[in-house]
C-alpha positions in Angstrom: -68.2 70.2 -7.0 -65.6 71.7 -4.6 -66.4 73.8 -1.4 -68.1 76.6 -3.3 -71.1 75.2 -2.7 -71.6 72.3 -0.3 -73.2 69.3 -0.1 -76.1 70.2 2.3 -80.0 71.3 1.7 -81.4 74.5 3.0 -85.0 74.9 4.4 -85.9 77.8 3.2 -85.0 77.2 0.1 -87.0 73.4 0.3 -89.8 75.6 1.2 -89.4 77.7 -2.1 -89.0 75.0 -4.6 -91.5 73.1 -3.3 -94.0 75.6 -4.8 -94.5 76.5 -8.3 -96.1 80.5 -7.4 -93.9 83.5 -9.2 -92.0 85.0 -6.7 -88.6 85.3 -5.4 -86.1 83.5 -2.2 -83.0 85.4 -1.4 -79.9 83.6 -1.1 -78.3 86.4 0.4 -75.8 89.7 -0.3 -76.8 90.6 -3.9 -77.9 87.3 -5.2 -82.1 86.4 -5.6 -83.8 83.3 -7.4 -86.5 84.2 -9.2 -89.0 81.8 -10.1 -91.7 83.1 -13.3 -93.4 80.3 -15.5 -92.2 77.5 -13.3 -88.7 78.3 -14.9 -85.6 79.8 -12.3 -83.3 83.0 -12.9 -80.4 82.7 -10.4 -78.8 86.1 -10.1 -75.5 87.4 -8.9 -74.3 83.7 -7.2 -71.4 83.7 -5.4 -70.1 80.3 -3.3 -68.8 80.2 -0.3 -66.0 82.5 -0.4 -64.3 85.6 1.2 -63.8 87.9 -1.5 -61.0 90.6 -2.0 -58.7 87.7 -0.5 -60.7 87.4 2.8 -61.3 90.6 3.7 -64.7 90.7 3.2 -66.9 87.9 4.9 -71.0 87.4 3.9 -73.3 88.1 6.7 -75.7 86.9 7.2 -74.0 83.3 5.3 -75.7 83.1 2.2 -77.5 80.0 0.9 -75.6 77.7 0.0 -77.2 74.7 -1.8 -76.2 72.6 -5.0 -80.1 73.0 -6.4 -79.0 76.2 -7.4 -76.5 74.7 -10.2 -80.2 74.1 -11.5 -81.4 77.1 -12.6 -83.0 77.7 -15.8 -80.5 81.0 -16.3 -78.0 82.9 -14.6 -77.6 86.8 -14.7 -74.6 88.2 -13.8 -74.8 92.3 -12.7 -71.2 93.0 -13.0 -67.5 92.4 -12.1 -67.2 92.6 -8.8 -65.9 90.0 -6.9 -69.0 90.2 -4.4 -71.5 89.6 -8.0 -69.4 87.7 -9.9 -67.9 84.8 -9.1 -65.9 83.0 -11.7 -65.0 79.7 -10.3 -68.8 79.2 -9.2 -69.9 80.0 -12.8 -67.9 77.0 -14.0 -70.4 74.6 -12.2 -73.0 75.4 -14.3 -73.9 72.8 -16.9 -72.7 74.2 -20.3 -76.6 74.3 -21.2 -77.2 76.9 -18.6 -77.6 80.3 -20.5 -75.3 83.2 -18.4 -76.7 87.0 -19.3 -75.0 90.2 -18.6 -75.6 93.3 -19.6 -73.7 94.9 -22.6 -72.2 98.0 -22.9 -69.8 97.0 -20.7 -66.3 95.7 -23.3 -64.0 95.6 -19.8 -66.8 93.1 -18.3 -67.2 91.1 -21.5 -63.4 91.2 -21.6 -63.6 89.4 -18.2 -65.5 86.6 -19.1 -63.3 85.6 -22.0 -60.4 86.0 -20.3 -62.2 83.5 -18.1 -63.2 81.2 -20.4 -67.1 81.0 -19.6 -69.4 81.6 -22.2 -72.3 84.7 -22.0 -75.2 85.8 -24.0 -75.4 89.7 -24.0 -78.7 91.6 -22.8 -78.6 95.5 -24.7 -78.9 97.7 -22.6 -82.1 99.8 -22.3 -84.4 97.4 -24.8 -87.1 94.8 -24.1 -85.8 91.6 -24.0 -87.1 88.3 -23.6 -85.1 85.8 -22.0 -87.7 82.6 -22.1 -91.0 81.8 -22.8 -93.2 84.7 -21.6 -90.4 86.3 -19.6 -88.9 89.6 -20.4 -86.5 92.4 -19.1 -85.3 95.4 -19.4 -81.8 97.1 -18.3 -80.4 100.2 -17.2 -76.7 100.6 -17.3 -75.0 102.9 -14.5 -74.8 106.5 -16.4 -70.8 107.2 -15.7 -68.8 104.4 -13.8 -68.5 102.1 -16.9 -69.4 98.9 -14.5 -73.3 99.0 -12.8 -76.4 97.9 -14.7 -79.7 96.8 -13.2 -82.7 95.1 -14.5 -86.0 94.1 -14.2 -87.3 90.9 -14.9 -91.0 89.8 -15.5 -93.6 87.9 -16.5 -97.8 88.8 -16.7 -98.2 87.9 -13.7 -94.9 88.7 -10.9 -92.0 91.1 -11.6 -88.8 92.1 -9.5 -86.1 94.9 -9.7 -82.5 93.9 -9.1 -80.7 96.6 -8.2 -77.7 95.2 -6.9 -74.9 97.7 -6.8 -76.1 100.3 -9.4 -77.3 103.8 -8.0 -79.0 104.4 -11.4 -79.7 108.0 -12.2 -83.2 108.9 -11.6 -83.9 109.2 -15.7 -82.9 105.8 -16.4 -85.2 104.3 -13.5 -88.1 106.0 -14.9 -87.5 104.4 -18.2 -87.6 101.1 -16.6 -90.3 101.8 -14.5 -92.3 103.4 -17.7 -91.5 99.3 -19.5 -93.7 97.7 -16.2 -97.3 98.2 -15.6 -96.1 97.2 -11.6 -93.3 96.5 -10.1 -94.1 93.6 -7.0 -90.5 93.7 -5.1 -87.6 96.0 -5.8 -83.9 95.4 -4.5 -83.0 98.3 -3.7 -78.8 99.6 -3.1 -79.0 102.2 0.0 -75.4 101.2 1.8 -72.5 103.6 0.8 -69.8 100.6 0.6 -67.0 102.8 -0.3 -63.2 103.6 0.5 -63.3 107.6 0.5 -63.2 109.1 2.6 -62.3 106.5 5.8 -58.7 105.8 3.9 -58.2 108.8 2.3 -54.7 110.9 3.5 -54.1 114.6 3.4 -57.7 115.8 5.4 -58.7 116.5 8.9 -60.2 114.0 10.9 -63.1 116.3 12.0 -64.1 116.3 7.9 -63.1 112.7 7.6 -66.1 112.1 9.5 -68.5 114.9 9.0 -68.0 113.9 5.1 -68.6 110.1 5.9 -71.5 110.8 7.7 -73.0 113.2 4.4 -72.6 110.3 2.3 -74.0 107.4 3.8 -77.2 109.5 4.2 -76.4 110.7 0.5 -77.3 106.6 0.2 -80.0 106.1 2.2 -81.7 109.4 0.3 -80.4 107.5 -2.5 -81.9 104.5 -2.2 -85.5 106.4 -0.8 -85.7 108.1 -4.1 -85.4 104.9 -5.7 -87.6 103.1 -3.9 -90.2 106.1 -4.7 -89.9 105.7 -8.3 -90.2 102.4 -9.0 -92.9 102.0 -6.2 -93.1 98.8 -5.6 -95.1 97.0 -3.5 -91.9 95.5 -1.1 -89.0 97.4 -1.4 -86.1 94.7 -0.3 -83.1 96.6 0.9 -80.1 94.9 -0.7 -76.6 94.3 -0.8 -75.8 95.2 2.4 -74.9 92.0 3.5 -71.0 91.9 2.9 -69.1 93.3 6.3 -65.5 93.6 6.6 -63.5 91.0 8.5 -62.0 93.0 11.3 -64.4 93.8 13.9 -68.2 94.6 14.2 -67.7 98.1 15.4 -64.5 99.1 13.1 -64.7 102.1 10.8 -65.5 100.3 7.4 -68.3 98.1 9.2 -69.6 101.3 11.3 -70.2 102.9 8.2 -71.6 99.9 6.5 -75.4 99.8 7.2 -77.5 97.0 7.4 -81.5 96.4 5.8 -82.4 97.0 9.8 -80.6 100.7 9.4 -82.3 101.2 6.3 -85.8 100.3 6.6 -85.4 102.3 10.3 -84.5 105.4 8.0 -87.5 105.0 5.9 -89.5 105.2 8.9 -87.9 108.1 10.8 -87.9 110.4 7.4 -90.8 109.3 6.6 -90.8 107.8 3.3 -93.6 107.1 1.4 -95.5 104.6 2.3 -93.1 103.2 4.4 -94.4 99.8 5.2 -93.6 98.4 2.2 -89.4 99.0 3.5 -88.5 95.2 4.4 -85.5 94.2 6.3 -85.2 90.6 4.2 -82.4 88.5 4.6 -81.0 85.2 3.1 -84.4 82.8 2.9 -87.1 85.4 3.1 -89.4 84.5 0.2 -92.0 87.2 -1.4 -93.8 84.5 -3.8 -97.5 85.5 -6.0 -100.3 82.8 -6.6 -100.8 83.2 -10.7 -104.9 82.8 -9.9 -106.5 86.2 -10.6 -106.0 89.1 -8.3 -103.7 87.1 -6.4 -101.9 89.0 -3.7 -97.9 88.5 -2.2 -97.1 86.5 0.0 -94.4 87.7 2.1 -92.3 85.1 4.6 -89.5 87.3 6.9 -88.1 86.3 10.0 -87.9 88.9 12.5 -84.5 90.8 13.9 -83.8 93.1 16.1 -80.5 95.1 15.1 -78.8 94.1 18.7 -79.4 89.9 18.3 -78.1 90.7 14.1 -74.9 92.8 15.5 -74.0 90.0 18.5 -74.4 87.8 15.3 -72.6 89.5 13.5 -69.5 90.0 15.9 -69.4 86.2 16.6 -69.4 85.6 13.1 -66.4 87.7 12.6 -64.3 86.7 15.3 -65.0 82.9 14.1 -64.0 83.6 10.8 -60.7 81.4 9.6 -60.2 82.6 6.9 -57.9 86.3 7.6 -55.9 88.2 5.7 -52.2 87.7 6.4 -49.7 90.3 7.3 -46.8 89.9 4.8 -43.3 90.9 5.3 -42.8 94.1 3.7 -39.7 92.5 2.0 -41.8 90.0 -0.1 -42.6 92.5 -2.3 -39.2 93.2 -3.6 -38.6 89.9 -5.0 -42.1 90.0 -6.9 -41.4 93.3 -8.9 -41.4 92.3 -12.5 -39.8 94.4 -14.6 -41.4 94.4 -18.0 -45.2 95.7 -17.2 -46.2 95.1 -21.2 -49.4 93.7 -19.7 -50.4 97.4 -18.2 -49.7 99.2 -20.9 -51.7 96.9 -23.2 -55.0 97.6 -21.0 -54.3 100.9 -21.1 -54.2 100.9 -24.7 -57.5 99.2 -24.7 -59.4 101.4 -22.4 -61.5 103.5 -24.4 -61.6 106.2 -22.3 -58.0 108.3 -23.9 -55.0 109.8 -22.2 -54.4 112.2 -19.3 -51.9 114.7 -17.5 -51.8 112.7 -14.5 -49.8 110.1 -13.1 -50.8 106.7 -11.0 -48.1 106.3 -7.8 -47.8 102.8 -6.6 -45.8 102.2 -3.6 -45.8 99.2 -1.4 -45.3 99.4 2.6 -41.4 99.1 4.5 -38.4 100.9 4.7 -37.1 100.4 1.1 -40.8 100.4 -0.6 -40.9 99.6 -4.0 -42.7 102.4 -6.2 -44.4 102.4 -9.5 -45.2 105.1 -11.6 -47.7 105.1 -14.4 -47.7 108.0 -16.9 -51.4 108.5 -17.9 -50.2 110.8 -20.8 -47.5 108.4 -22.3 -49.1 104.9 -21.4 -45.3 104.6 -19.6 -44.9 102.5 -16.7 -41.7 101.4 -14.6 -40.3 101.0 -11.3 -38.8 104.4 -9.8 -36.2 104.8 -7.3 -38.2 108.7 -6.7 -41.4 110.1 -8.1 -41.4 112.2 -11.0 -42.8 115.2 -8.6 -45.2 116.0 -11.4 -49.0 117.2 -10.5 -51.7 116.0 -10.7 -51.4 112.4 -9.4 -53.2 110.0 -7.6 -50.6 108.3 -4.7 -51.4 104.7 -3.7 -49.7 104.1 -0.6 -50.7 99.7 -0.2 -50.0 97.1 2.3 -47.6 94.3 1.5 -50.2 91.4 -0.1 -52.1 93.6 -1.9 -48.9 94.8 -4.1 -47.4 91.7 -4.2 -50.8 90.6 -5.4 -50.8 93.8 -8.2 -47.4 93.0 -9.4 -47.9 89.4 -10.1 -51.1 90.6 -11.7 -53.1 88.3 -9.5 -55.7 91.4 -9.0 -56.4 94.8 -10.7 -55.8 97.6 -8.8 -59.6 98.0 -9.0 -59.5 94.4 -7.0 -57.2 96.3 -4.7 -58.6 99.1 -3.7 -61.9 96.4 -2.7 -59.4 95.0 -0.1 -59.2 98.4 1.5 -55.7 97.9 2.7 -54.3 100.9 0.8 -54.5 104.3 1.6 -54.9 107.0 -0.8 -53.4 110.9 -1.7 -55.1 112.8 -4.1 -52.8 115.7 -5.3 -55.1 118.0 -5.9 -57.1 116.9 -3.7 -60.2 116.3 -5.9 -62.9 114.3 -7.3 -62.2 113.5 -10.9 -64.3 110.8 -12.3 -62.8 110.5 -15.5 -59.5 109.2 -13.4 -61.5 107.3 -11.1 -62.9 105.1 -14.1 -59.8 104.4 -15.7 -58.6 103.2 -12.5 -61.3 101.1 -12.0 -61.2 99.6 -15.7 -57.9 99.7 -16.4 -55.3 99.6 -14.4 
């Protein structure tokens, strides 16, 4: 069973499992346990781990209880490590179906590579996954990673938004498939490397850009809530904090559910009372009796107490990422990059007149250059000097992990232990999609 799910019983899960009412309990971060028609469906389960090589920490801690392995089905939204826990998925009985939304070949390949069985839910089609239980899914229109869905029976429905900032058009199509949304788990937090780790820009501009994007994503969360028109809106997927300090640049940008609810009231958003700051163990249920109202069990919390508890949790965290000696990277340099070239050739996005530079730390750094027009990959002494390019400067540990194929470049980005210079400095969604899915 390992340490992924410790042998302890959670009192909030006790209370939820003692009932047979339709509804959900928040497991934490992007994980919910939904019960419909006495069947249970677990979304995005992640065990006792710190994603991206201990660079991120779940706070508040998730519900970790071995009874979660007894669910009737598992649904995994996308490939990021705070949603897709391969080792935990291996603990479920072989008879437990694991569903993913189709249309993302790289995600399906990740399951195949891990030796995990899965079933595909086609997007934008109503699909029955159990007697009387239906799902309808939508993909993110451009990033090739994210998907979200609504799950429902004839009494209760919940939208699992995870990290999918789906287009308004996609959400309206989804909303049209249901009479009503009881609970909408809506993403709202701008958890990203840009602009915090971008080199070659002015500090004042970086601060202004961070504020702009933080408010933009809050507004997108409000827009999603308005389109879905749910009885309860749960701010979702922001219980992952950076390992360093509550007041670090990264953590100041990762707003909490309390921040989102305060923002909804300040705008004010339509029906601000439906926004509830929910955390692990909070529950919403709905009796099957005709006209049954939602029963909400949410613990009161204050922002000051939340931040004090978060800082104490970070200081007590024993699993902090190491600082490797820069010289250790050179000992791990491969001579054969066939593995990377094969991934690039499988990528359906095509070739580009663009280069990716990856540079390790130290006075004699390892330099790897990837030519996206030819898919040539080589360790170089000097860069080719050809524009355009993305130039990643990595810390020692992520550089070593990438060279030894222990992590993709998307995983390195998840660790946030890098800096990036773009020449010219512009957003290119095609190059970003390739970085996220092929390198």
